[in-house]
N, C-alpha and C positions, 0 to 999 in steps of 0.2 A: 956449639954445646953438644953434650952427650945426650942421645935419645934414651930416656929412662923407661918409656912405655908408650904404646900406641895401639889403637884399634880402628879398623876401617868403619865399623858401625857398632857403637856401643848402645845396647837397649836402654840402659839407665839414663844416659844423657841424650839419647835420640839422635846422635850424630857421631862423626868420627872425632878422635882426639889424638893429640900428640903431646907428650909431657917430656920436657927436656931439663937438663941441669940449668942452673942459673946462668943468665947472660948478665955479666956485670954492667953497672953503669946506671945512668938516669936519662930521661928524655931531654931533648934540647929544650931550652927555656929562653924567654925573651932577654934575660940578663946575660946570656952567654955572649962572649965577644964575637963580633962578625967574622973574624978570621977562623975561629974555632967552628962556628956554625958552617961556614963555607967548606972547610976540610971534611967535617963529618957528613955533610950533605953529599959531597962528591963521592965518598965511599958508599954511602947508602944508595945513591943513585945508580952506582955500578951494580950493586947487588939487586936492586929493583929491576934493572935491565935484564938480568939473568932470569928472574922470576917472570917478567913480562915476555920473555922469548919462548916460554912453554906454551904449546898449542893446546886448545881445549875444543872438544866437539860440542858446539852449541854455545849459547849465550845465556847469561843470568847466573843464578846461584849454582854452585857446583853441587851435583847430585852426590850425596854422601852415603852411598851404599857400596858394599863390597864389589858387586858386579859392575859398578860404574867407575871403578878406580883406575882401570887401565884399558883404553886411554881415559883421561879425565873427560867427564861429560857435564854439561850444564842443562838447565831445564828447557830452553827454547832453541828451536832449530836455526833461527835467523836473528840478526840484530834488530830488525824492525819489530818482530814479535816480542822480543824482550823489552824494547823501549816503549811499546804501546800497551804493555800488560795492564797498567793501571790508568792509562790515559783517559778513558771515558769516565771512570769513577772520579778521577781528580778534576776533570773539567766540570763535571756535574757539581762537585763540592764547591768549586770556585764560582760557578754560575749561581749557586744558592746563597753564597755569603760574601763574595768579593766583587765579581764582575757582573755586568749586565749581559744579557744574551748576545747582543751584537759583538761585544768584546770577545766572548768565548768563540763565536763563529770566526772572527778575525784571527784569533790565536790558532784555531784548528786549520784554517786556510794557510796561515804562515808555516805551520808545521808540515802540512801536506806539500806546499810549494818547495820546501827546503829539506825534504826527507833525505835526499842524497847526502846532505852534510853529516847525517847521523849514521849512515850505512857503514858497516864494517864487513868486509868480505870474509874475514876469518877471525875467530876468537883467540884471545891470548889470556893467560892466567894473570889476574890482577889481585893485588893485596886487598883492594876494595875500600880501605879506610886509611889511606896513606897520607899522613901529615907528620908533624914533628913528634907527636906523642908516642908512636911505636919505634922511633929511632933512638937507640941507646948509645951513650958514649961515657967513657970514664976519663976524666981529665983531658978532654978534647980528642981522645982517641976513639974512633968508631968501634963499637963492640957488637952491634947487631940490630936486627929488626924483629919485633915481636907482634903478637896479636893478629893472627890470620883468620879471625872468626868471620870476616866479611868477604872472604875469598870468592871470586866469581870469574866467569868467562866473559870478556868484553873486547871492544876494540883496543888496540895497542896503546892508546893515549889516555885511558881512563884514570889510571893512578896519577898521572901528571896533572890532569884536569882537577881531580879531587884535591891534590896538594895545593894547586894554585888557588882554588876556591877557598881553602881554609887558611892558607899561609901567604897568599899573594899580597897582603897588606904590609908585610915586613919589608 
């Protein structure tokens, strides 16, 4: 698409924006034939791999200020600090409403024992909300990916994990 306008930091919306011309098509839908879905997903996956190859300094939400634009920067210096940002608050909420304290302790021990599973040595740019809804196609021909409002720096498999979580039942 053609870029119609952009700003690195717009005070009215409180973030960056990019406005493009229309990307034709519609999102993939459950009624789309399997062969069409496969072909569109292959092309979308190729473009996603390009996006995911872009390095980011840090992990978490992309910092959307002009001075943070080059190179791209995120809020947290390491993947553990990003992943643990809300852990204590979330565990306290679970302890108050869902789990008993020994369960919360066991969950924390499990997370501590397997912290290496979640460690990413370097951050990559992720779409952040990648499932079939931002993947557009027209008559089975891939036309593009939209909606980068959840963009972040994460480990390289974040988007694939998100996709599987939301679309793995298909």
